[in-house]
PALOMI-69655 format. One record per residue (C-alpha): residue in three letters; x, y, z. Coordinates in steps of 0.05 Angstrom, whole numbers, padded with zeros to 5 digits, always signed. Example, Ala and Ser with C-alpha at 12.3 -4.5 7.8 and 13.67 -1.06 7.14 Angstrom:
<banus>
ALA+00246-00090+00156
SER+00273-00021+00143
</banus>
This chain:
<banus>
UNK-01676+02725+01921
UNK-01617+02717+01975
UNK-01574+02651+01977
UNK-01610+02634+02037
UNK-01679+02631+02010
UNK-01650+02596+01944
UNK-01628+02549+01993
UNK-01689+02536+02027
UNK-01719+02516+01963
UNK-01674+02456+01965
UNK-01703+02431+02027
UNK-01766+02378+02022
UNK-01829+02415+02031
UNK-01844+02389+02100
UNK-01791+02428+02131
UNK-01788+02491+02082
UNK-01859+02516+02100
UNK-01838+02507+02174
UNK-01777+02546+02167
UNK-01808+02596+02121
UNK-01869+02607+02167
UNK-01828+02616+02230
UNK-01759+02647+02204
UNK-01786+02691+02141
UNK-01857+02699+02164
UNK-01842+02709+02239
UNK-01895+02660+02262
UNK-01886+02631+02329
UNK-01869+02551+02334
UNK-01944+02549+02363
UNK-01968+02583+02308
UNK-01931+02541+02256
UNK-01956+02481+02296
UNK-02034+02497+02293
UNK-02024+02521+02215
UNK-01997+02448+02200
UNK-02042+02408+02243
UNK-01980+02382+02282
UNK-01956+02383+02356
UNK-01919+02438+02383
UNK-01855+02392+02393
UNK-01860+02370+02320
UNK-01866+02443+02293
UNK-01805+02460+02334
UNK-01770+02396+02304
UNK-01790+02414+02234
UNK-01760+02484+02236
UNK-01697+02457+02267
UNK-01688+02405+02217
UNK-01700+02454+02163
UNK-01653+02502+02186
UNK-01601+02451+02191
UNK-01613+02431+02124
UNK-01611+02498+02100
UNK-01545+02504+02139
UNK-01518+02438+02104
UNK-01532+02461+02040
UNK-01495+02536+02043
UNK-01438+02510+02076
UNK-01426+02446+02022
UNK-01427+02504+01967
UNK-01400+02563+01996
UNK-01344+02590+02047
UNK-01367+02641+02084
UNK-01328+02703+02122
UNK-01356+02725+02182
UNK-01343+02792+02226
UNK-01325+02797+02298
UNK-01398+02784+02314
UNK-01411+02723+02275
UNK-01449+02760+02223
UNK-01434+02740+02152
UNK-01397+02795+02111
UNK-01379+02757+02052
UNK-01386+02688+02020
UNK-01344+02650+01960
UNK-01374+02591+01920
UNK-01324+02526+01938
UNK-01342+02499+01864
UNK-01366+02519+01804
UNK-01428+02473+01802
UNK-01461+02452+01869
UNK-01525+02406+01862
UNK-01577+02416+01878
UNK-01561+02488+01897
UNK-01519+02543+01869
UNK-01491+02605+01914
</banus>
């Protein structure tokens, strides 16, 4: 698994599923809404909040190096142990 997938596992179920469907499975926000039986607005909020939680987990635990286009090219652990996630 990737570090992002591991970080996603630390996100609460409600957000994890929305992010997984949208970002990994490639579903539209409307498809996520229909699947979770929620409004489109709620689906968008869940995906956005879930992605922010993943980002917080990753940036709390790891230092990222980016190329000129903003793509991650390397990362380094900030601490030896980082709860609830280790990069």
